[in-house]
All heavy atoms as a GROMACS GRO file, in nm:
protein
  513
    1MET      N    1   1.035   0.012  -0.474
    1MET     CA    2   1.091   0.145  -0.463
    1MET      C    3   1.230   0.143  -0.528
    1MET      O    4   1.314   0.063  -0.490
    1MET     CB    5   1.110   0.174  -0.318
    1MET     CG    6   1.033   0.268  -0.237
    1MET     SD    7   0.925   0.390  -0.282
    1MET     CE    8   0.772   0.311  -0.243
    2GLN      N    9   1.247   0.229  -0.618
    2GLN     CA   10   1.377   0.233  -0.686
    2GLN      C   11   1.478   0.322  -0.616
    2GLN      O   12   1.596   0.302  -0.627
    2GLN     CB   13   1.357   0.282  -0.831
    2GLN     CG   14   1.277   0.187  -0.915
    2GLN     CD   15   1.344   0.053  -0.931
    2GLN    OE1   16   1.465   0.045  -0.946
    2GLN    NE2   17   1.266  -0.052  -0.923
    3SER      N   18   1.430   0.423  -0.544
    3SER     CA   19   1.523   0.514  -0.479
    3SER      C   20   1.454   0.587  -0.364
    3SER      O   21   1.331   0.584  -0.350
    3SER     CB   22   1.575   0.618  -0.579
    3SER     OG   23   1.470   0.706  -0.616
    4ARG      N   24   1.535   0.652  -0.283
    4ARG     CA   25   1.481   0.733  -0.174
    4ARG      C   26   1.400   0.850  -0.229
    4ARG      O   27   1.300   0.890  -0.170
    4ARG     CB   28   1.595   0.784  -0.085
    4ARG     CG   29   1.545   0.849   0.041
    4ARG     CD   30   1.659   0.864   0.141
    4ARG     NE   31   1.609   0.892   0.273
    4ARG     CZ   32   1.576   1.013   0.319
    4ARG    NH1   33   1.589   1.116   0.241
    4ARG    NH2   34   1.533   1.029   0.442
    5ASP      N   35   1.443   0.904  -0.342
    5ASP     CA   36   1.367   1.014  -0.405
    5ASP      C   37   1.226   0.970  -0.441
    5ASP      O   38   1.131   1.046  -0.426
    5ASP     CB   39   1.440   1.065  -0.530
    5ASP     CG   40   1.570   1.135  -0.496
    5ASP    OD1   41   1.583   1.185  -0.382
    5ASP    OD2   42   1.659   1.139  -0.582
    6THR      N   43   1.212   0.846  -0.489
    6THR     CA   44   1.080   0.793  -0.522
    6THR      C   45   0.996   0.784  -0.396
    6THR      O   46   0.878   0.820  -0.396
    6THR     CB   47   1.092   0.654  -0.587
    6THR    OG1   48   1.176   0.663  -0.702
    6THR    CG2   49   0.957   0.599  -0.627
    7LEU      N   50   1.056   0.736  -0.288
    7LEU     CA   51   0.986   0.727  -0.160
    7LEU      C   52   0.941   0.864  -0.112
    7LEU      O   53   0.827   0.883  -0.072
    7LEU     CB   54   1.076   0.660  -0.056
    7LEU     CG   55   1.024   0.660   0.089
    7LEU    CD1   56   0.894   0.585   0.100
    7LEU    CD2   57   1.130   0.603   0.181
    8LEU      N   58   1.030   0.961  -0.119
    8LEU     CA   59   0.998   1.094  -0.072
    8LEU      C   60   0.890   1.162  -0.155
    8LEU      O   61   0.817   1.248  -0.106
    8LEU     CB   62   1.124   1.181  -0.066
    8LEU     CG   63   1.227   1.137   0.038
    8LEU    CD1   64   1.353   1.222   0.025
    8LEU    CD2   65   1.173   1.141   0.178
    9ALA      N   66   0.880   1.123  -0.282
    9ALA     CA   67   0.780   1.183  -0.370
    9ALA      C   68   0.639   1.128  -0.346
    9ALA      O   69   0.542   1.189  -0.387
    9ALA     CB   70   0.819   1.161  -0.516
   10LEU      N   71   0.630   1.014  -0.279
   10LEU     CA   72   0.499   0.952  -0.254
   10LEU      C   73   0.423   1.028  -0.146
   10LEU      O   74   0.480   1.066  -0.043
   10LEU     CB   75   0.515   0.809  -0.204
   10LEU     CG   76   0.534   0.700  -0.306
   10LEU    CD1   77   0.557   0.566  -0.236
   10LEU    CD2   78   0.414   0.688  -0.399
   11THR      N   79   0.295   1.048  -0.168
   11THR     CA   80   0.210   1.101  -0.063
   11THR      C   81   0.181   0.987   0.034
   11THR      O   82   0.197   0.869  -0.002
   11THR     CB   83   0.077   1.152  -0.121
   11THR    OG1   84   0.006   1.041  -0.177
   11THR    CG2   85   0.097   1.260  -0.225
   12PRO      N   86   0.138   1.017   0.155
   12PRO     CA   87   0.100   0.909   0.246
   12PRO      C   88  -0.009   0.818   0.187
   12PRO      O   89  -0.003   0.696   0.203
   12PRO     CB   90   0.050   0.982   0.370
   12PRO     CG   91   0.123   1.112   0.368
   12PRO     CD   92   0.134   1.148   0.221
   13GLU      N   93  -0.103   0.877   0.117
   13GLU     CA   94  -0.208   0.797   0.053
   13GLU      C   95  -0.150   0.709  -0.058
   13GLU      O   96  -0.192   0.595  -0.074
   13GLU     CB   97  -0.318   0.887  -0.004
   13GLU     CG   98  -0.394   0.964   0.100
   13GLU     CD   99  -0.321   1.091   0.148
   13GLU    OE1  100  -0.227   1.139   0.081
   13GLU    OE2  101  -0.359   1.141   0.255
   14GLY      N  102  -0.058   0.764  -0.133
   14GLY     CA  103   0.007   0.687  -0.239
   14GLY      C  104   0.086   0.572  -0.184
   14GLY      O  105   0.085   0.461  -0.239
   15ALA      N  106   0.158   0.596  -0.074
   15ALA     CA  107   0.235   0.489  -0.010
   15ALA      C  108   0.142   0.380   0.042
   15ALA      O  109   0.170   0.261   0.026
   15ALA     CB  110   0.320   0.546   0.104
   16SER      N  111   0.031   0.421   0.102
   16SER     CA  112  -0.065   0.324   0.155
   16SER      C  113  -0.123   0.238   0.044
   16SER      O  114  -0.133   0.115   0.058
   16SER     CB  115  -0.176   0.398   0.229
   16SER     OG  116  -0.268   0.307   0.283
   17THR      N  117  -0.159   0.300  -0.066
   17THR     CA  118  -0.213   0.226  -0.180
   17THR      C  119  -0.110   0.131  -0.237
   17THR      O  120  -0.140   0.014  -0.266
   17THR     CB  121  -0.261   0.323  -0.289
   17THR    OG1  122  -0.365   0.406  -0.233
   17THR    CG2  123  -0.314   0.250  -0.411
   18LEU      N  124   0.013   0.178  -0.253
   18LEU     CA  125   0.120   0.095  -0.307
   18LEU      C  126   0.144  -0.026  -0.218
   18LEU      O  127   0.153  -0.140  -0.266
   18LEU     CB  128   0.248   0.177  -0.321
   18LEU     CG  129   0.371   0.102  -0.369
   18LEU    CD1  130   0.351   0.052  -0.511
   18LEU    CD2  131   0.493   0.192  -0.362
   19VAL      N  132   0.155  -0.003  -0.088
   19VAL     CA  133   0.180  -0.113   0.006
   19VAL      C  134   0.064  -0.211   0.004
   19VAL      O  135   0.084  -0.332  -0.001
   19VAL     CB  136   0.206  -0.058   0.147
   19VAL    CG1  137   0.199  -0.169   0.252
   19VAL    CG2  138   0.341   0.012   0.153
   20GLU      N  139  -0.058  -0.160   0.008
   20GLU     CA  140  -0.175  -0.249   0.008
   20GLU      C  141  -0.179  -0.335  -0.119
   20GLU      O  142  -0.205  -0.456  -0.112
   20GLU     CB  143  -0.305  -0.170   0.021
   20GLU     CG  144  -0.425  -0.260   0.037
   20GLU     CD  145  -0.550  -0.188   0.082
   20GLU    OE1  146  -0.542  -0.072   0.127
   20GLU    OE2  147  -0.657  -0.249   0.073
   21ASN      N  148  -0.152  -0.276  -0.232
   21ASN     CA  149  -0.152  -0.353  -0.358
   21ASN      C  150  -0.043  -0.461  -0.359
   21ASN      O  151  -0.067  -0.573  -0.402
   21ASN     CB  152  -0.135  -0.260  -0.478
   21ASN     CG  153  -0.256  -0.175  -0.503
   21ASN    OD1  154  -0.366  -0.202  -0.456
   21ASN    ND2  155  -0.238  -0.067  -0.577
   22CYS      N  156   0.075  -0.425  -0.310
   22CYS     CA  157   0.186  -0.521  -0.308
   22CYS      C  158   0.161  -0.635  -0.210
   22CYS      O  159   0.185  -0.752  -0.242
   22CYS     CB  160   0.317  -0.450  -0.275
   22CYS     SG  161   0.375  -0.342  -0.407
   23VAL      N  162   0.113  -0.601  -0.092
   23VAL     CA  163   0.085  -0.705   0.008
   23VAL      C  164  -0.029  -0.794  -0.041
   23VAL      O  165  -0.023  -0.916  -0.028
   23VAL     CB  166   0.053  -0.641   0.145
   23VAL    CG1  167   0.000  -0.747   0.243
   23VAL    CG2  168   0.176  -0.573   0.202
   24SER      N  169  -0.131  -0.735  -0.097
   24SER     CA  170  -0.244  -0.812  -0.149
   24SER      C  171  -0.196  -0.910  -0.257
   24SER      O  172  -0.237  -1.028  -0.256
   24SER     CB  173  -0.350  -0.719  -0.203
   24SER     OG  174  -0.465  -0.790  -0.238
   25ALA      N  175  -0.113  -0.865  -0.347
   25ALA     CA  176  -0.062  -0.953  -0.452
   25ALA      C  177   0.023  -1.066  -0.393
   25ALA      O  178   0.013  -1.181  -0.437
   25ALA     CB  179   0.021  -0.872  -0.552
   26ALA      N  180   0.103  -1.035  -0.292
   26ALA     CA  181   0.185  -1.138  -0.228
   26ALA      C  182   0.097  -1.241  -0.158
   26ALA      O  183   0.122  -1.362  -0.169
   26ALA     CB  184   0.281  -1.074  -0.129
   27LEU      N  185  -0.005  -1.196  -0.088
   27LEU     CA  186  -0.095  -1.290  -0.021
   27LEU      C  187  -0.170  -1.375  -0.122
   27LEU      O  188  -0.187  -1.496  -0.103
   27LEU     CB  189  -0.192  -1.214   0.069
   27LEU     CG  190  -0.132  -1.153   0.195
   27LEU    CD1  191  -0.234  -1.065   0.265
   27LEU    CD2  192  -0.078  -1.258   0.289
   28ASP      N  193  -0.216  -1.312  -0.230
   28ASP     CA  194  -0.288  -1.388  -0.332
   28ASP      C  195  -0.202  -1.495  -0.396
   28ASP      O  196  -0.251  -1.603  -0.431
   28ASP     CB  197  -0.341  -1.294  -0.441
   28ASP     CG  198  -0.460  -1.212  -0.396
   28ASP    OD1  199  -0.518  -1.243  -0.289
   28ASP    OD2  200  -0.493  -1.115  -0.465
   29SER      N  201  -0.072  -1.468  -0.408
   29SER     CA  202   0.016  -1.566  -0.470
   29SER      C  203   0.040  -1.687  -0.378
   29SER      O  204   0.078  -1.794  -0.425
   29SER     CB  205   0.149  -1.503  -0.509
   29SER     OG  206   0.229  -1.479  -0.396
   30ARG      N  207   0.019  -1.668  -0.249
   30ARG     CA  208   0.043  -1.776  -0.152
   30ARG      C  209  -0.083  -1.845  -0.104
   30ARG      O  210  -0.077  -1.959  -0.060
   30ARG     CB  211   0.118  -1.721  -0.031
   30ARG     CG  212   0.256  -1.677  -0.063
   30ARG     CD  213   0.337  -1.796  -0.098
   30ARG     NE  214   0.473  -1.756  -0.131
   30ARG     CZ  215   0.556  -1.832  -0.198
   30ARG    NH1  216   0.519  -1.950  -0.239
   30ARG    NH2  217   0.676  -1.790  -0.226
   31LEU      N  218  -0.195  -1.778  -0.107
   31LEU     CA  219  -0.318  -1.836  -0.057
   31LEU      C  220  -0.404  -1.881  -0.174
   31LEU      O  221  -0.434  -1.804  -0.263
   31LEU     CB  222  -0.397  -1.734   0.028
   31LEU     CG  223  -0.325  -1.684   0.152
   31LEU    CD1  224  -0.407  -1.575   0.219
   31LEU    CD2  225  -0.299  -1.798   0.249
   32SER      N  226  -0.443  -2.005  -0.170
   32SER     CA  227  -0.521  -2.061  -0.279
   32SER      C  228  -0.660  -1.999  -0.281
   32SER      O  229  -0.731  -1.993  -0.182
   32SER     CB  230  -0.535  -2.212  -0.262
   32SER     OG  231  -0.624  -2.264  -0.357
   33ARG      N  232  -0.700  -1.949  -0.396
   33ARG     CA  233  -0.833  -1.893  -0.411
   33ARG      C  234  -0.936  -2.003  -0.439
   33ARG      O  235  -1.054  -1.979  -0.439
   33ARG     CB  236  -0.834  -1.789  -0.525
   33ARG     CG  237  -0.764  -1.663  -0.485
   33ARG     CD  238  -0.841  -1.602  -0.375
   33ARG     NE  239  -0.775  -1.483  -0.322
   33ARG     CZ  240  -0.811  -1.428  -0.209
   33ARG    NH1  241  -0.907  -1.479  -0.136
   33ARG    NH2  242  -0.750  -1.321  -0.165
   34ARG      N  243  -0.891  -2.124  -0.464
   34ARG     CA  244  -0.984  -2.234  -0.487
   34ARG      C  245  -1.041  -2.287  -0.357
   34ARG      O  246  -1.147  -2.347  -0.356
   34ARG     CB  247  -0.914  -2.348  -0.562
   34ARG     CG  248  -0.882  -2.311  -0.706
   34ARG     CD  249  -0.802  -2.420  -0.767
   34ARG     NE  250  -0.669  -2.414  -0.706
   34ARG     CZ  251  -0.564  -2.478  -0.748
   34ARG    NH1  252  -0.573  -2.559  -0.850
   34ARG    NH2  253  -0.449  -2.465  -0.690
   35GLN      N  254  -0.971  -2.268  -0.249
   35GLN     CA  255  -1.015  -2.320  -0.119
   35GLN      C  256  -1.060  -2.205  -0.029
   35GLN      O  257  -1.008  -2.185   0.079
   35GLN     CB  258  -0.901  -2.396  -0.054
   35GLN     CG  259  -0.856  -2.515  -0.134
   35GLN     CD  260  -0.736  -2.582  -0.071
   35GLN    OE1  261  -0.684  -2.538   0.030
   35GLN    NE2  262  -0.694  -2.691  -0.131
   36ARG      N  263  -1.154  -2.130  -0.075
   36ARG     CA  264  -1.203  -2.014   0.001
   36ARG      C  265  -1.288  -2.058   0.118
   36ARG      O  266  -1.365  -2.151   0.108
   36ARG     CB  267  -1.281  -1.921  -0.089
   36ARG     CG  268  -1.194  -1.857  -0.196
   36ARG     CD  269  -1.267  -1.749  -0.265
   36ARG     NE  270  -1.301  -1.646  -0.167
   36ARG     CZ  271  -1.285  -1.518  -0.187
   36ARG    NH1  272  -1.237  -1.476  -0.299
   36ARG    NH2  273  -1.318  -1.431  -0.095
   37SER      N  274  -1.270  -1.988   0.226
   37SER     CA  275  -1.354  -2.008   0.344
   37SER      C  276  -1.356  -1.877   0.422
   37SER      O  277  -1.270  -1.791   0.403
   37SER     CB  278  -1.301  -2.121   0.431
   37SER     OG  279  -1.178  -2.083   0.489
   38LYS      N  280  -1.454  -1.865   0.510
   38LYS     CA  281  -1.462  -1.744   0.591
   38LYS      C  282  -1.339  -1.728   0.679
   38LYS      O  283  -1.287  -1.618   0.694
   38LYS     CB  284  -1.587  -1.744   0.676
   38LYS     CG  285  -1.713  -1.715   0.598
   38LYS     CD  286  -1.832  -1.704   0.690
   38LYS     CE  287  -1.956  -1.671   0.608
   38LYS     NZ  288  -2.072  -1.651   0.694
   39SER      N  289  -1.290  -1.837   0.735
   39SER     CA  290  -1.172  -1.827   0.823
   39SER      C  291  -1.047  -1.790   0.743
   39SER      O  292  -0.965  -1.710   0.791
   39SER     CB  293  -1.151  -1.957   0.901
   39SER     OG  294  -1.126  -2.064   0.814
   40LEU      N  295  -1.033  -1.842   0.623
   40LEU     CA  296  -0.919  -1.806   0.539
   40LEU      C  297  -0.928  -1.660   0.496
   40LEU      O  298  -0.828  -1.587   0.498
   40LEU     CB  299  -0.909  -1.896   0.417
   40LEU     CG  300  -0.790  -1.873   0.325
   40LEU    CD1  301  -0.659  -1.893   0.398
   40LEU    CD2  302  -0.798  -1.965   0.204
   41ASP      N  303  -1.047  -1.615   0.460
   41ASP     CA  304  -1.066  -1.475   0.423
   41ASP      C  305  -1.034  -1.383   0.539
   41ASP      O  306  -0.972  -1.277   0.521
   41ASP     CB  307  -1.209  -1.450   0.373
   41ASP     CG  308  -1.236  -1.511   0.237
   41ASP    OD1  309  -1.140  -1.548   0.167
   41ASP    OD2  310  -1.356  -1.523   0.202
   42ARG      N  311  -1.075  -1.420   0.660
   42ARG     CA  312  -1.048  -1.339   0.779
   42ARG      C  313  -0.899  -1.338   0.809
   42ARG      O  314  -0.842  -1.234   0.841
   42ARG     CB  315  -1.127  -1.393   0.898
   42ARG     CG  316  -1.109  -1.314   1.023
   42ARG     CD  317  -1.169  -1.174   1.009
   42ARG     NE  318  -1.139  -1.098   1.128
   42ARG     CZ  319  -1.106  -0.971   1.130
   42ARG    NH1  320  -1.104  -0.902   1.019
   42ARG    NH2  321  -1.078  -0.910   1.241
   43ALA      N  322  -0.834  -1.453   0.798
   43ALA     CA  323  -0.689  -1.460   0.821
   43ALA      C  324  -0.615  -1.374   0.719
   43ALA      O  325  -0.519  -1.304   0.754
   43ALA     CB  326  -0.641  -1.604   0.815
   44ARG      N  327  -0.660  -1.378   0.594
   44ARG     CA  328  -0.598  -1.297   0.491
   44ARG      C  329  -0.613  -1.148   0.522
   44ARG      O  330  -0.520  -1.070   0.509
   44ARG     CB  331  -0.659  -1.327   0.354
   44ARG     CG  332  -0.593  -1.252   0.240
   44ARG     CD  333  -0.673  -1.267   0.111
   44ARG     NE  334  -0.608  -1.200   0.002
   44ARG     CZ  335  -0.609  -1.068  -0.017
   44ARG    NH1  336  -0.670  -0.988   0.069
   44ARG    NH2  337  -0.546  -1.013  -0.119
   45ALA      N  338  -0.733  -1.108   0.566
   45ALA     CA  339  -0.758  -0.968   0.599
   45ALA      C  340  -0.670  -0.923   0.716
   45ALA      O  341  -0.614  -0.811   0.715
   45ALA     CB  342  -0.905  -0.946   0.633
   46LEU      N  343  -0.655  -1.009   0.816
   46LEU     CA  344  -0.568  -0.976   0.930
   46LEU      C  345  -0.422  -0.963   0.888
   46LEU      O  346  -0.352  -0.871   0.930
   46LEU     CB  347  -0.583  -1.082   1.040
   46LEU     CG  348  -0.715  -1.082   1.115
   46LEU    CD1  349  -0.725  -1.206   1.204
   46LEU    CD2  350  -0.730  -0.955   1.198
   47GLU      N  351  -0.378  -1.056   0.804
   47GLU     CA  352  -0.239  -1.049   0.757
   47GLU      C  353  -0.216  -0.925   0.670
   47GLU      O  354  -0.110  -0.863   0.678
   47GLU     CB  355  -0.203  -1.176   0.678
   47GLU     CG  356  -0.166  -1.292   0.764
   47GLU     CD  357  -0.045  -1.263   0.850
   47GLU    OE1  358   0.067  -1.254   0.798
   47GLU    OE2  359  -0.063  -1.250   0.972
   48LEU      N  360  -0.314  -0.890   0.588
   48LEU     CA  361  -0.302  -0.771   0.505
   48LEU      C  362  -0.283  -0.648   0.593
   48LEU      O  363  -0.192  -0.567   0.570
   48LEU     CB  364  -0.426  -0.755   0.418
   48LEU     CG  365  -0.432  -0.629   0.331
   48LEU    CD1  366  -0.323  -0.631   0.225
   48LEU    CD2  367  -0.569  -0.616   0.268
   49GLU      N  368  -0.364  -0.635   0.696
   49GLU     CA  369  -0.353  -0.518   0.784
   49GLU      C  370  -0.221  -0.520   0.863
   49GLU      O  371  -0.158  -0.417   0.882
   49GLU     CB  372  -0.472  -0.512   0.880
   49GLU     CG  373  -0.601  -0.475   0.811
   49GLU     CD  374  -0.591  -0.345   0.732
   49GLU    OE1  375  -0.540  -0.245   0.784
   49GLU    OE2  376  -0.634  -0.344   0.615
   50ARG      N  377  -0.180  -0.639   0.908
   50ARG     CA  378  -0.055  -0.650   0.985
   50ARG      C  379   0.064  -0.609   0.900
   50ARG      O  380   0.146  -0.528   0.941
   50ARG     CB  381  -0.038  -0.794   1.034
   50ARG     CG  382   0.080  -0.814   1.126
   50ARG     CD  383   0.086  -0.959   1.173
   50ARG     NE  384   0.136  -1.048   1.070
   50ARG     CZ  385   0.264  -1.072   1.047
   50ARG    NH1  386   0.358  -1.011   1.117
   50ARG    NH2  387   0.301  -1.156   0.953
   51TRP      N  388   0.074  -0.664   0.778
   51TRP     CA  389   0.186  -0.631   0.691
   51TRP      C  390   0.181  -0.486   0.644
   51TRP      O  391   0.284  -0.420   0.631
   51TRP     CB  392   0.189  -0.725   0.569
   51TRP     CG  393   0.257  -0.853   0.601
   51TRP    CD1  394   0.199  -0.974   0.623
   51TRP    CD2  395   0.397  -0.873   0.618
   51TRP    NE1  396   0.295  -1.067   0.652
   51TRP    CE2  397   0.418  -1.008   0.648
   51TRP    CE3  398   0.508  -0.789   0.609
   51TRP    CZ2  399   0.544  -1.061   0.671
   51TRP    CZ3  400   0.635  -0.841   0.631
   51TRP    CH2  401   0.651  -0.976   0.662
   52LYS      N  402   0.061  -0.437   0.619
   52LYS     CA  403   0.046  -0.298   0.575
   52LYS      C  404   0.099  -0.204   0.682
   52LYS      O  405   0.177  -0.113   0.652
   52LYS     CB  406  -0.101  -0.270   0.543
   52LYS     CG  407  -0.125  -0.135   0.483
   52LYS     CD  408  -0.272  -0.121   0.446
   52LYS     CE  409  -0.304   0.021   0.410
   52LYS     NZ  410  -0.447   0.040   0.384
   53LYS      N  411   0.061  -0.226   0.807
   53LYS     CA  412   0.108  -0.141   0.916
   53LYS      C  413   0.260  -0.151   0.932
   53LYS      O  414   0.329  -0.050   0.944
   53LYS     CB  415   0.039  -0.178   1.048
   53LYS     CG  416   0.087  -0.091   1.162
   53LYS     CD  417   0.022  -0.126   1.292
   53LYS     CE  418   0.066  -0.042   1.410
   53LYS     NZ  419   0.188   0.030   1.405
   54LEU      N  420   0.312  -0.273   0.931
   54LEU     CA  421   0.455  -0.293   0.945
   54LEU      C  422   0.534  -0.221   0.835
   54LEU      O  423   0.631  -0.149   0.863
   54LEU     CB  424   0.485  -0.443   0.941
   54LEU     CG  425   0.631  -0.484   0.955
   54LEU    CD1  426   0.678  -0.463   1.098
   54LEU    CD2  427   0.649  -0.629   0.914
   55LEU      N  428   0.492  -0.236   0.711
   55LEU     CA  429   0.564  -0.175   0.600
   55LEU      C  430   0.548  -0.023   0.597
   55LEU      O  431   0.644   0.049   0.567
   55LEU     CB  432   0.519  -0.237   0.467
   55LEU     CG  433   0.562  -0.383   0.450
   55LEU    CD1  434   0.493  -0.444   0.329
   55LEU    CD2  435   0.713  -0.394   0.437
   56LEU      N  436   0.429   0.026   0.629
   56LEU     CA  437   0.412   0.171   0.632
   56LEU      C  438   0.492   0.235   0.745
   56LEU      O  439   0.550   0.342   0.726
   56LEU     CB  440   0.263   0.208   0.644
   56LEU     CG  441   0.181   0.184   0.518
   56LEU    CD1  442   0.034   0.208   0.547
   56LEU    CD2  443   0.228   0.272   0.404
   57ASP      N  444   0.501   0.168   0.859
   57ASP     CA  445   0.586   0.217   0.968
   57ASP      C  446   0.732   0.222   0.923
   57ASP      O  447   0.804   0.317   0.951
   57ASP     CB  448   0.572   0.131   1.093
   57ASP     CG  449   0.439   0.148   1.165
   57ASP    OD1  450   0.364   0.244   1.131
   57ASP    OD2  451   0.410   0.067   1.254
   58TRP      N  452   0.776   0.119   0.854
   58TRP     CA  453   0.914   0.112   0.805
   58TRP      C  454   0.940   0.222   0.702
   58TRP      O  455   1.042   0.291   0.708
   58TRP     CB  456   0.941  -0.026   0.747
   58TRP     CG  457   1.076  -0.038   0.685
   58TRP    CD1  458   1.197  -0.030   0.748
   58TRP    CD2  459   1.104  -0.060   0.547
   58TRP    NE1  460   1.298  -0.046   0.656
   58TRP    CE2  461   1.244  -0.065   0.533
   58TRP    CE3  462   1.025  -0.077   0.434
   58TRP    CZ2  463   1.305  -0.086   0.410
   58TRP    CZ3  464   1.088  -0.098   0.314
   58TRP    CH2  465   1.225  -0.101   0.303
   59LEU      N  466   0.847   0.241   0.607
   59LEU     CA  467   0.865   0.344   0.507
   59LEU      C  468   0.866   0.484   0.571
   59LEU      O  469   0.942   0.571   0.528
   59LEU     CB  470   0.755   0.337   0.401
   59LEU     CG  471   0.765   0.219   0.305
   59LEU    CD1  472   0.644   0.215   0.212
   59LEU    CD2  473   0.894   0.222   0.226
   60THR      N  474   0.785   0.504   0.674
   60THR     CA  475   0.786   0.631   0.745
   60THR      C  476   0.920   0.654   0.811
   60THR      O  477   0.975   0.766   0.805
   60THR     CB  478   0.673   0.635   0.850
   60THR    OG1  479   0.547   0.620   0.782
   60THR    CG2  480   0.672   0.763   0.928
   61ALA      N  481   0.976   0.553   0.871
   61ALA     CA  482   1.107   0.565   0.933
   61ALA      C  483   1.215   0.596   0.827
   61ALA      O  484   1.305   0.675   0.852
   61ALA     CB  485   1.142   0.436   1.008
   62GLU      N  486   1.202   0.535   0.711
   62GLU     CA  487   1.299   0.559   0.604
   62GLU      C  488   1.289   0.702   0.549
   62GLU      O  489   1.389   0.758   0.503
   62GLU     CB  490   1.278   0.460   0.489
   62GLU     CG  491   1.325   0.321   0.519
   62GLU     CD  492   1.476   0.313   0.534
   62GLU    OE1  493   1.549   0.376   0.454
   62GLU    OE2  494   1.520   0.243   0.627
   63ARG      N  495   1.171   0.760   0.554
   63ARG     CA  496   1.153   0.898   0.508
   63ARG      C  497   1.228   0.998   0.596
   63ARG      O  498   1.268   1.104   0.551
   63ARG     CB  499   1.005   0.937   0.508
   63ARG     CG  500   0.926   0.883   0.397
   63ARG     CD  501   0.781   0.928   0.415
   63ARG     NE  502   0.698   0.871   0.314
   63ARG     CZ  503   0.634   0.941   0.221
   63ARG    NH1  504   0.642   1.071   0.222
   63ARG    NH2  505   0.562   0.883   0.130
   64ASN      N  506   1.238   0.966   0.723
   64ASN     CA  507   1.296   1.058   0.819
   64ASN      C  508   1.443   1.047   0.829
   64ASN      O  509   1.526   1.002   0.796
   64ASN     CB  510   1.234   1.039   0.957
   64ASN     CG  511   1.085   1.066   0.953
   64ASN    OD1  512   1.040   1.155   0.884
   64ASN    ND2  513   1.009   0.987   1.026
   0.00000   0.00000   0.00000
């Protein structure tokens, strides 16, 4: 986010997509895709949802 104006211009759906893409990229950079397993995939999915909720709550607070 470059500015508050950019944040305010985002729709809730746009913010959700942006956050999900950013969190997914961050997780992918840290979790090895060569060592895939069901437990790692599940942990990644849980972390994605946890970070997404945390960041969307924070962005909502910043909007207000």
